[in-house]
C-alpha positions in Angstrom: -49.6 -27.9 0.4 -46.8 -25.5 -0.5 -47.3 -22.3 -2.4 -45.2 -23.5 -5.3 -47.4 -26.6 -5.6 -50.6 -24.5 -5.6 -49.1 -22.3 -8.3 -48.1 -25.3 -10.4 -51.6 -26.8 -10.1 -53.2 -23.5 -11.0 -51.0 -23.1 -14.1 -51.8 -26.7 -15.2 -55.5 -26.2 -14.6 -55.5 -23.0 -16.7 -53.7 -24.9 -19.4 -56.2 -27.7 -19.3 -59.2 -25.3 -19.4 -57.5 -23.4 -22.4 -57.3 -26.7 -24.3 -60.9 -27.6 -23.4 -62.1 -24.2 -24.7 -60.3 -24.7 -28.0 -62.1 -28.0 -28.4 -65.5 -26.6 -27.4 -65.2 -23.7 -29.8 -63.7 -25.8 -32.5 -60.6 -23.6 -32.9 -58.1 -25.7 -34.9 -55.3 -23.2 -35.2 -53.3 -24.7 -32.4 -54.0 -28.3 -33.4 -53.2 -27.7 -37.1 -49.9 -25.8 -36.5 -48.5 -28.4 -34.1 -49.8 -31.4 -36.1 -48.4 -30.1 -39.4 -45.0 -29.5 -37.7 -44.8 -33.0 -36.2 -46.0 -34.6 -39.5 -43.2 -32.8 -41.4 -40.8 -35.3 -39.7 -42.6 -38.4 -40.9 -40.3 -41.1 -42.3 -40.1 -44.9 -42.2 -37.8 -45.1 -39.1 -40.0 -42.7 -37.0 -43.1 -44.5 -38.2 -41.8 -47.8 -36.7 -40.3 -46.1 -33.6 -43.4 -44.2 -32.5 -45.7 -47.0 -33.4 -43.8 -49.2 -31.1 -43.2 -46.6 -28.4 -46.8 -45.5 -28.1 -47.8 -48.9 -26.8 -45.8 -48.2 -23.5 -48.8 -46.2 -22.5 -51.4 -48.9 -23.3 -53.5 -50.2 -20.4 -52.0 -53.7 -20.7 -48.4 -52.6 -20.7 -49.0 -50.0 -17.9 -50.8 -52.7 -15.9 -47.8 -55.1 -16.2 -45.4 -52.4 -15.2 -47.5 -51.4 -12.2 -47.6 -55.0 -11.0 -43.8 -55.2 -11.3 -43.4 -52.0 -9.3 -45.8 -53.3 -6.7 -43.4 -56.2 -6.1 -40.3 -54.0 -6.0 -41.6 -51.1 -3.8 -42.7 -51.0 -0.2 -46.4 -51.1 0.8 -46.7 -47.3 1.2 -45.2 -46.6 -2.3 -47.4 -49.3 -3.8 -50.5 -47.5 -2.5 -49.5 -44.2 -4.1 -48.6 -45.8 -7.4 -52.1 -47.3 -7.5 -53.7 -44.0 -6.5 -51.8 -42.0 -9.0 -52.3 -44.4 -12.0 -55.8 -45.4 -10.9 -57.0 -41.9 -10.1 -55.6 -40.6 -13.4 -57.5 -43.3 -15.3 -60.8 -42.5 -13.6 -60.5 -38.8 -14.1 -59.5 -39.3 -17.8 -62.4 -41.7 -18.5 -65.0 -39.3 -16.9 -63.8 -36.3 -19.0 -63.6 -38.4 -22.2 -67.2 -39.4 -21.8 -68.3 -35.9 -21.1 -66.5 -34.2 -24.0 -67.1 -37.0 -26.4 -64.5 -35.8 -29.0 -63.9 -38.0 -32.0 -60.4 -39.1 -32.8 -58.6 -37.9 -36.0 -59.6 -40.0 -38.9 -56.6 -39.7 -41.2 -53.0 -40.9 -41.4 -53.4 -43.4 -38.5 -50.5 -45.8 -37.9 -52.2 -47.8 -35.1 -55.7 -48.8 -34.3 -57.4 -47.0 -31.4 -61.0 -46.8 -30.3 -62.8 -44.6 -27.8 -62.9 -40.8 -27.5 -60.0 -38.4 -28.1 -60.0 -35.7 -25.4 -58.0 -35.8 -23.2 -55.2 -38.2 -24.2 -55.3 -41.1 -21.7 -51.8 -42.2 -22.7 -50.3 -38.8 -22.0 -52.1 -38.5 -18.7 -51.2 -41.9 -17.4 -47.6 -41.5 -18.6 -47.2 -38.5 -16.3 -49.2 -40.0 -13.4 -47.4 -43.4 -13.4 -43.9 -42.8 -14.9 -43.7 -39.4 -13.3 -44.3 -40.8 -9.8 -42.0 -43.7 -10.6 -39.3 -41.1 -11.4 -39.9 -39.4 -8.0 -39.7 -42.7 -6.1 -36.5 -43.7 -7.9 -34.9 -40.3 -7.2 -35.7 -40.6 -3.5 -35.0 -44.3 -2.9 -32.4 -45.6 -5.3 -28.9 -45.3 -3.8 -26.8 -46.4 -6.8 -25.8 -43.2 -8.5 -25.4 -44.7 -12.0 -28.6 -46.8 -11.8 -30.5 -43.7 -10.8 -29.1 -41.6 -13.6 -29.8 -44.3 -16.3 -33.3 -44.9 -14.9 -34.1 -41.2 -14.9 -32.8 -40.7 -18.5 -34.9 -43.7 -19.8 -38.0 -42.6 -17.9 -37.6 -38.9 -19.0 -37.4 -40.1 -22.7 -40.6 -42.1 -22.2 -42.5 -39.3 -20.5 -41.5 -36.9 -23.3 -41.9 -39.1 -26.4 -45.1 -41.1 -25.6 -47.3 -37.9 -25.8 -45.6 -36.9 -29.1 -46.1 -40.4 -30.4 -49.9 -40.1 -29.9 -50.0 -37.2 -32.3 -47.5 -38.8 -34.7 -49.4 -42.1 -35.0 -52.6 -40.1 -35.8 -54.8 -41.0 -32.8 -54.8 -37.7 -31.0 -54.9 -34.0 -31.6 -52.3 -31.8 -29.9 -55.0 -30.3 -27.7 -55.8 -33.8 -26.4 -52.2 -34.4 -25.5 -51.6 -31.1 -23.8 -54.8 -31.5 -21.8 -53.7 -35.1 -20.8 -50.3 -33.8 -19.7 -51.9 -31.0 -17.7 -54.3 -33.3 -15.8 -51.6 -35.9 -15.3 -49.3 -33.2 -13.8 -52.0 -32.2 -11.4 -52.6 -35.8 -10.2 -48.8 -36.3 -9.9 -48.4 -33.2 -7.8 -51.2 -34.2 -5.5 -49.8 -37.7 -5.2 -46.3 -36.5 -4.3 -47.9 -33.9 -1.8 -49.7 -36.8 -0.1 -46.5 -38.8 0.2 -44.7 -35.8 1.8 -47.4 -34.5 4.0 -50.4 -36.8 4.8 -48.2 -39.9 5.5 -45.1 -38.2 6.6 -43.0 -38.6 3.5 -40.3 -41.0 2.4 -37.7 -39.4 4.7 -39.9 -40.1 7.8 -40.5 -43.6 6.6 -36.8 -44.2 6.5 -36.1 -42.7 9.9 -38.9 -44.6 11.6 -37.6 -47.9 10.2 -34.2 -47.5 12.0 
């Protein structure tokens, strides 16, 4: 693993621990300030937009997209998509059941059960869509298709976590923690692609 990857993982881990400590000590300053800022933009259009967008991180939708990607990508990439998304889901579920934080109980726009910390949608969004962005960047040859795909996926990765706060099912600390853990899983997945199995570049050269 490269030094920059170790540094990135360390920063993300510190960020996750910071969010966890805020939850443990019930410090709501961060949550309240971010939540009030996002809620200040509430309007009919954004209510509909974020209520629809947030479902892109649902288990069913993510599962369908994963199946589609398994058909489109080669065997090696399929494995890492499953590892990234599946590993993120397992880690998220374990931490949720250890922390057992209740969800916000006011101004909800969608129904959501289970525990709140960390945000599973935010974590899986980074694990799955982030790795998908990496594979598209490395494998898609068409310049315009690559640009359009990266723009769409970037918007998804940025707005799904925001939507979880906006629709009232997560605190900001949940979302930041989910993004941090998702980032760690993503970095480890990409590192495995590039080191353990020789990387995409080696795969291409060996197939010639």
